[in-house]
Biopython code that builds the backbone (N, CA, C, O; Angstrom):
import numpy as np
from Bio.PDB.StructureBuilder import StructureBuilder

atoms = [
    (1, "MET", "N", (119.628, 121.366, 102.096)),
    (1, "MET", "CA", (119.489, 119.922, 101.989)),
    (1, "MET", "C", (118.491, 119.599, 100.888)),
    (1, "MET", "O", (117.386, 120.143, 100.859)),
    (2, "ARG", "N", (118.883, 118.716, 99.987)),
    (2, "ARG", "CA", (118.005, 118.314, 98.889)),
    (2, "ARG", "C", (117.028, 117.257, 99.375)),
    (2, "ARG", "O", (117.374, 116.394, 100.181)),
    (3, "ARG", "N", (115.818, 117.337, 98.877)),
    (3, "ARG", "CA", (114.783, 116.360, 99.222)),
    (3, "ARG", "C", (114.263, 115.711, 97.959)),
    (3, "ARG", "O", (114.413, 116.238, 96.857)),
    (4, "CYS", "N", (113.658, 114.572, 98.141)),
    (4, "CYS", "CA", (113.053, 113.860, 97.019)),
    (4, "CYS", "C", (111.928, 114.709, 96.431)),
    (4, "CYS", "O", (111.128, 115.266, 97.182)),
    (5, "PRO", "N", (111.849, 114.819, 95.112)),
    (5, "PRO", "CA", (110.771, 115.610, 94.511)),
    (5, "PRO", "C", (109.396, 114.980, 94.707)),
    (5, "PRO", "O", (108.384, 115.652, 94.509)),
    (6, "TYR", "N", (109.336, 113.716, 95.090)),
    (6, "TYR", "CA", (108.062, 113.033, 95.301)),
    (6, "TYR", "C", (107.651, 113.019, 96.771)),
    (6, "TYR", "O", (106.635, 112.419, 97.119)),
    (7, "LEU", "N", (108.418, 113.667, 97.630)),
    (7, "LEU", "CA", (108.095, 113.751, 99.051)),
    (7, "LEU", "C", (107.017, 114.809, 99.242)),
    (7, "LEU", "O", (107.227, 115.982, 98.933)),
    (8, "GLU", "N", (105.862, 114.392, 99.753)),
    (8, "GLU", "CA", (104.752, 115.334, 99.909)),
    (8, "GLU", "C", (104.760, 116.011, 101.269)),
    (8, "GLU", "O", (104.483, 117.207, 101.363)),
    (9, "GLN", "N", (105.070, 115.274, 102.315)),
    (9, "GLN", "CA", (105.019, 115.845, 103.651)),
    (9, "GLN", "C", (106.060, 115.168, 104.519)),
    (9, "GLN", "O", (106.282, 113.963, 104.402)),
    (10, "LEU", "N", (106.704, 115.937, 105.394)),
    (10, "LEU", "CA", (107.679, 115.396, 106.331)),
    (10, "LEU", "C", (107.595, 116.201, 107.615)),
    (10, "LEU", "O", (107.683, 117.429, 107.592)),
    (11, "TYR", "N", (107.427, 115.514, 108.726)),
    (11, "TYR", "CA", (107.522, 116.203, 110.006)),
    (11, "TYR", "C", (108.107, 115.276, 111.048)),
    (11, "TYR", "O", (107.980, 114.054, 110.971)),
    (12, "LYS", "N", (108.760, 115.900, 112.038)),
    (12, "LYS", "CA", (109.451, 115.164, 113.080)),
    (12, "LYS", "C", (108.736, 115.376, 114.403)),
    (12, "LYS", "O", (108.313, 116.484, 114.731)),
    (13, "GLU", "N", (108.611, 114.303, 115.146)),
    (13, "GLU", "CA", (107.946, 114.337, 116.446)),
    (13, "GLU", "C", (108.910, 113.718, 117.454)),
    (13, "GLU", "O", (109.585, 112.737, 117.141)),
    (14, "ARG", "N", (108.978, 114.272, 118.642)),
    (14, "ARG", "CA", (109.853, 113.721, 119.676)),
    (14, "ARG", "C", (109.007, 112.996, 120.714)),
    (14, "ARG", "O", (108.023, 113.531, 121.225)),
    (15, "ARG", "N", (109.410, 111.775, 121.011)),
    (15, "ARG", "CA", (108.753, 110.968, 122.045)),
    (15, "ARG", "C", (109.829, 110.460, 122.983)),
    (15, "ARG", "O", (110.421, 109.406, 122.756)),
    (16, "GLY", "N", (110.074, 111.214, 124.033)),
    (16, "GLY", "CA", (111.139, 110.848, 124.960)),
    (16, "GLY", "C", (112.478, 110.897, 124.240)),
    (16, "GLY", "O", (112.804, 111.906, 123.614)),
    (17, "PRO", "N", (113.257, 109.825, 124.319)),
    (17, "PRO", "CA", (114.564, 109.828, 123.642)),
    (17, "PRO", "C", (114.470, 109.551, 122.142)),
    (17, "PRO", "O", (115.472, 109.639, 121.431)),
    (18, "PHE", "N", (113.281, 109.219, 121.661)),
    (18, "PHE", "CA", (113.111, 108.844, 120.261)),
    (18, "PHE", "C", (112.665, 110.027, 119.410)),
    (18, "PHE", "O", (112.013, 110.955, 119.888)),
    (19, "ARG", "N", (113.036, 109.965, 118.140)),
    (19, "ARG", "CA", (112.549, 110.909, 117.141)),
    (19, "ARG", "C", (111.753, 110.097, 116.124)),
    (19, "ARG", "O", (112.250, 109.120, 115.563)),
    (20, "VAL", "N", (110.534, 110.510, 115.902)),
    (20, "VAL", "CA", (109.670, 109.802, 114.961)),
    (20, "VAL", "C", (109.465, 110.710, 113.751)),
    (20, "VAL", "O", (108.939, 111.817, 113.867)),
    (21, "TYR", "N", (109.890, 110.222, 112.595)),
    (21, "TYR", "CA", (109.739, 110.961, 111.345)),
    (21, "TYR", "C", (108.526, 110.412, 110.612)),
    (21, "TYR", "O", (108.451, 109.214, 110.341)),
    (22, "HIS", "N", (107.587, 111.276, 110.295)),
    (22, "HIS", "CA", (106.407, 110.911, 109.509)),
    (22, "HIS", "C", (106.587, 111.524, 108.127)),
    (22, "HIS", "O", (106.908, 112.705, 108.002)),
    (23, "PHE", "N", (106.379, 110.718, 107.090)),
    (23, "PHE", "CA", (106.553, 111.234, 105.738)),
    (23, "PHE", "C", (105.605, 110.537, 104.785)),
    (23, "PHE", "O", (105.280, 109.362, 104.957)),
    (24, "ASP", "N", (105.163, 111.279, 103.773)),
    (24, "ASP", "CA", (104.234, 110.781, 102.752)),
    (24, "ASP", "C", (104.946, 110.765, 101.412)),
    (24, "ASP", "O", (105.569, 111.747, 101.008)),
    (25, "CYS", "N", (104.845, 109.640, 100.736)),
    (25, "CYS", "CA", (105.475, 109.476, 99.429)),
    (25, "CYS", "C", (104.401, 109.554, 98.340)),
    (25, "CYS", "O", (103.389, 108.857, 98.405)),
    (26, "HIS", "N", (104.629, 110.396, 97.354)),
    (26, "HIS", "CA", (103.674, 110.565, 96.255)),
    (26, "HIS", "C", (103.656, 109.342, 95.336)),
    (26, "HIS", "O", (102.642, 109.072, 94.692)),
    (27, "VAL", "N", (104.750, 108.609, 95.269)),
    (27, "VAL", "CA", (104.866, 107.487, 94.334)),
    (27, "VAL", "C", (103.944, 106.343, 94.730)),
    (27, "VAL", "O", (103.183, 105.851, 93.897)),
    (28, "ASP", "N", (103.997, 105.912, 95.986)),
    (28, "ASP", "CA", (103.172, 104.773, 96.407)),
    (28, "ASP", "C", (101.918, 105.195, 97.166)),
    (28, "ASP", "O", (101.142, 104.340, 97.593)),
    (29, "HIS", "N", (101.708, 106.497, 97.340)),
    (29, "HIS", "CA", (100.504, 107.045, 97.986)),
    (29, "HIS", "C", (100.297, 106.462, 99.392)),
    (29, "HIS", "O", (99.175, 106.135, 99.780)),
    (30, "ARG", "N", (101.391, 106.341, 100.140)),
    (30, "ARG", "CA", (101.299, 105.805, 101.498)),
    (30, "ARG", "C", (102.008, 106.736, 102.471)),
    (30, "ARG", "O", (102.943, 107.447, 102.104)),
    (31, "SER", "N", (101.551, 106.719, 103.706)),
    (31, "SER", "CA", (102.218, 107.436, 104.777)),
    (31, "SER", "C", (103.095, 106.441, 105.521)),
    (31, "SER", "O", (102.695, 105.305, 105.773)),
    (32, "LYS", "N", (104.279, 106.881, 105.862)),
    (32, "LYS", "CA", (105.231, 106.015, 106.543)),
    (32, "LYS", "C", (105.766, 106.724, 107.773)),
    (32, "LYS", "O", (105.596, 107.934, 107.922)),
    (33, "HIS", "N", (106.413, 105.970, 108.656)),
    (33, "HIS", "CA", (107.091, 106.578, 109.783)),
    (33, "HIS", "C", (108.385, 105.824, 110.056)),
    (33, "HIS", "O", (108.519, 104.643, 109.736)),
    (34, "ARG", "N", (109.325, 106.533, 110.651)),
    (34, "ARG", "CA", (110.621, 105.957, 110.981)),
    (34, "ARG", "C", (110.988, 106.428, 112.370)),
    (34, "ARG", "O", (110.868, 107.613, 112.682)),
    (35, "ILE", "N", (111.435, 105.507, 113.207)),
    (35, "ILE", "CA", (111.815, 105.816, 114.578)),
    (35, "ILE", "C", (113.338, 105.764, 114.675)),
    (35, "ILE", "O", (113.961, 104.809, 114.211)),
    (36, "ALA", "N", (113.936, 106.789, 115.278)),
    (36, "ALA", "CA", (115.385, 106.860, 115.401)),
    (36, "ALA", "C", (115.756, 107.392, 116.783)),
    (36, "ALA", "O", (114.988, 108.130, 117.401)),
    (37, "LEU", "N", (116.931, 107.014, 117.254)),
    (37, "LEU", "CA", (117.434, 107.517, 118.523)),
    (37, "LEU", "C", (118.168, 108.847, 118.369)),
    (37, "LEU", "O", (118.260, 109.620, 119.323)),
    (38, "ARG", "N", (118.684, 109.112, 117.188)),
    (38, "ARG", "CA", (119.398, 110.370, 116.952)),
    (38, "ARG", "C", (118.889, 110.987, 115.655)),
    (38, "ARG", "O", (118.004, 110.439, 114.997)),
    (39, "GLU", "N", (119.452, 112.122, 115.301)),
    (39, "GLU", "CA", (119.035, 112.805, 114.075)),
    (39, "GLU", "C", (119.399, 111.951, 112.868)),
    (39, "GLU", "O", (120.551, 111.939, 112.434)),
    (40, "SER", "N", (118.433, 111.252, 112.337)),
    (40, "SER", "CA", (118.652, 110.395, 111.174)),
    (40, "SER", "C", (117.371, 110.389, 110.344)),
    (40, "SER", "O", (116.550, 109.484, 110.485)),
    (41, "PRO", "N", (117.193, 111.387, 109.483)),
    (41, "PRO", "CA", (115.960, 111.469, 108.695)),
    (41, "PRO", "C", (115.843, 110.311, 107.703)),
    (41, "PRO", "O", (116.831, 109.628, 107.433)),
    (42, "PRO", "N", (114.663, 110.089, 107.165)),
    (42, "PRO", "CA", (114.466, 108.991, 106.210)),
    (42, "PRO", "C", (115.253, 109.210, 104.918)),
    (42, "PRO", "O", (115.781, 110.294, 104.668)),
    (43, "ILE", "N", (115.317, 108.164, 104.113)),
    (43, "ILE", "CA", (116.092, 108.195, 102.867)),
    (43, "ILE", "C", (115.585, 109.270, 101.906)),
    (43, "ILE", "O", (116.344, 109.734, 101.054)),
    (44, "CYS", "N", (114.326, 109.672, 102.024)),
    (44, "CYS", "CA", (113.759, 110.726, 101.160)),
    (44, "CYS", "C", (114.517, 112.040, 101.300)),
    (44, "CYS", "O", (114.532, 112.858, 100.380)),
    (45, "VAL", "N", (115.135, 112.233, 102.437)),
    (45, "VAL", "CA", (115.837, 113.480, 102.699)),
    (45, "VAL", "C", (117.347, 113.289, 102.586)),
    (45, "VAL", "O", (118.046, 114.185, 102.112)),
    (46, "ARG", "N", (117.854, 112.146, 103.010)),
    (46, "ARG", "CA", (119.298, 111.919, 103.008)),
    (46, "ARG", "C", (119.837, 111.617, 101.611)),
    (46, "ARG", "O", (120.598, 112.414, 101.063)),
    (47, "HIS", "N", (119.457, 110.493, 101.034)),
    (47, "HIS", "CA", (119.974, 110.049, 99.730)),
    (47, "HIS", "C", (118.814, 109.520, 98.899)),
    (47, "HIS", "O", (118.695, 108.313, 98.690)),
    (48, "PHE", "N", (117.967, 110.411, 98.430)),
    (48, "PHE", "CA", (116.762, 109.955, 97.734)),
    (48, "PHE", "C", (117.083, 109.271, 96.419)),
    (48, "PHE", "O", (116.250, 108.523, 95.907)),
    (49, "GLU", "N", (118.274, 109.503, 95.846)),
    (49, "GLU", "CA", (118.637, 108.822, 94.599)),
    (49, "GLU", "C", (118.740, 107.310, 94.791)),
    (49, "GLU", "O", (118.622, 106.559, 93.822)),
    (50, "ASP", "N", (118.958, 106.854, 96.024)),
    (50, "ASP", "CA", (119.076, 105.428, 96.318)),
    (50, "ASP", "C", (117.729, 104.761, 96.594)),
    (50, "ASP", "O", (117.662, 103.534, 96.668)),
    (51, "CYS", "N", (116.680, 105.522, 96.743)),
    (51, "CYS", "CA", (115.353, 104.979, 97.055)),
    (51, "CYS", "C", (114.785, 104.263, 95.831)),
    (51, "CYS", "O", (114.769, 104.825, 94.736)),
    (52, "HIS", "N", (114.326, 103.040, 96.010)),
    (52, "HIS", "CA", (113.802, 102.279, 94.871)),
    (52, "HIS", "C", (112.527, 102.900, 94.306)),
    (52, "HIS", "O", (112.278, 102.797, 93.105)),
    (53, "LEU", "N", (111.721, 103.536, 95.138)),
    (53, "LEU", "CA", (110.507, 104.188, 94.642)),
    (53, "LEU", "C", (110.859, 105.374, 93.735)),
    (53, "LEU", "O", (110.238, 105.574, 92.691)),
    (54, "TYR", "N", (111.853, 106.148, 94.146)),
    (54, "TYR", "CA", (112.305, 107.278, 93.329)),
    (54, "TYR", "C", (112.841, 106.787, 91.992)),
    (54, "TYR", "O", (112.511, 107.343, 90.945)),
    (55, "GLN", "N", (113.664, 105.749, 92.027)),
    (55, "GLN", "CA", (114.268, 105.228, 90.797)),
    (55, "GLN", "C", (113.211, 104.708, 89.827)),
    (55, "GLN", "O", (113.298, 104.960, 88.625)),
    (56, "GLU", "N", (112.210, 103.983, 90.338)),
    (56, "GLU", "CA", (111.147, 103.456, 89.478)),
    (56, "GLU", "C", (110.334, 104.578, 88.842)),
    (56, "GLU", "O", (110.046, 104.539, 87.646)),
    (57, "GLU", "N", (109.965, 105.571, 89.637)),
    (57, "GLU", "CA", (109.152, 106.673, 89.115)),
    (57, "GLU", "C", (109.949, 107.510, 88.116)),
    (57, "GLU", "O", (109.409, 107.955, 87.104)),
    (58, "ARG", "N", (111.205, 107.716, 88.397)),
    (58, "ARG", "CA", (112.055, 108.489, 87.489)),
    (58, "ARG", "C", (112.194, 107.770, 86.136)),
    (58, "ARG", "O", (112.125, 108.408, 85.085)),
    (59, "GLN", "N", (112.389, 106.449, 86.165)),
    (59, "GLN", "CA", (112.485, 105.680, 84.927)),
    (59, "GLN", "C", (111.172, 105.723, 84.151)),
    (59, "GLN", "O", (111.176, 105.815, 82.924)),
    (60, "ARG", "N", (110.054, 105.656, 84.861)),
    (60, "ARG", "CA", (108.749, 105.717, 84.206)),
    (60, "ARG", "C", (108.562, 107.065, 83.513)),
    (60, "ARG", "O", (108.133, 107.126, 82.360)),
    (61, "GLU", "N", (108.890, 108.150, 84.230)),
    (61, "GLU", "CA", (108.749, 109.485, 83.643)),
    (61, "GLU", "C", (109.705, 109.683, 82.468)),
    (61, "GLU", "O", (109.325, 110.276, 81.459)),
    (62, "ASP", "N", (110.937, 109.197, 82.588)),
    (62, "ASP", "CA", (111.890, 109.306, 81.481)),
    (62, "ASP", "C", (111.383, 108.552, 80.252)),
    (62, "ASP", "O", (111.565, 109.013, 79.125)),
    (63, "GLY", "N", (110.753, 107.403, 80.459)),
    (63, "GLY", "CA", (110.192, 106.636, 79.354)),
    (63, "GLY", "C", (109.085, 107.394, 78.641)),
    (63, "GLY", "O", (109.000, 107.364, 77.414)),
    (64, "ILE", "N", (108.248, 108.063, 79.395)),
    (64, "ILE", "CA", (107.167, 108.861, 78.798)),
    (64, "ILE", "C", (107.762, 110.018, 77.996)),
    (64, "ILE", "O", (107.317, 110.293, 76.881)),
    (65, "ILE", "N", (108.750, 110.687, 78.549)),
    (65, "ILE", "CA", (109.374, 111.825, 77.856)),
    (65, "ILE", "C", (110.045, 111.347, 76.566)),
    (65, "ILE", "O", (109.911, 111.994, 75.527)),
    (66, "ARG", "N", (110.771, 110.214, 76.620)),
    (66, "ARG", "CA", (111.436, 109.685, 75.429)),
    (66, "ARG", "C", (110.427, 109.305, 74.343)),
    (66, "ARG", "O", (110.678, 109.485, 73.152)),
    (67, "ARG", "N", (109.296, 108.784, 74.775)),
    (67, "ARG", "CA", (108.279, 108.362, 73.809)),
    (67, "ARG", "C", (107.735, 109.561, 73.031)),
    (67, "ARG", "O", (107.486, 109.461, 71.829)),
    (68, "TYR", "N", (107.553, 110.682, 73.708)),
    (68, "TYR", "CA", (106.977, 111.852, 73.032)),
    (68, "TYR", "C", (108.011, 112.734, 72.354)),
    (68, "TYR", "O", (107.646, 113.583, 71.541)),
    (69, "THR", "N", (109.285, 112.560, 72.662)),
    (69, "THR", "CA", (110.299, 113.401, 72.011)),
    (69, "THR", "C", (111.038, 112.684, 70.911)),
    (69, "THR", "O", (111.810, 113.308, 70.183)),
    (70, "SER", "N", (110.826, 111.399, 70.769)),
    (70, "SER", "CA", (111.528, 110.636, 69.708)),
    (70, "SER", "C", (110.774, 110.653, 68.415)),
    (70, "SER", "O", (111.222, 110.065, 67.431)),
]
sb = StructureBuilder()
sb.init_structure("model")
sb.init_model(0)
sb.init_chain("A")
sb.init_seg("    ")
for serial, (resi, resn, name, xyz) in enumerate(atoms, 1):
    if name == "N":
        sb.init_residue(resn, " ", resi, " ")
    sb.init_atom(name, np.array(xyz, "f"), 0.0, 1.0, " ", f" {name:<3s}", serial, name[0])
structure = sb.get_structure()
């Protein structure tokens, strides 16, 4: 399974019928959590290309690379 390159930490905790996913994003420097009833990890693990934080950081890095290679 592919993960977001900016994902710093991910762990799953079970609380009764719930699954709580804790994850840290390097882009916004914040810790987040997601509560789910079934196996449904956060977007960082499922489809990170759709995450707006990933897209913004990727565009920023591409801009820096283009500036130094042009």
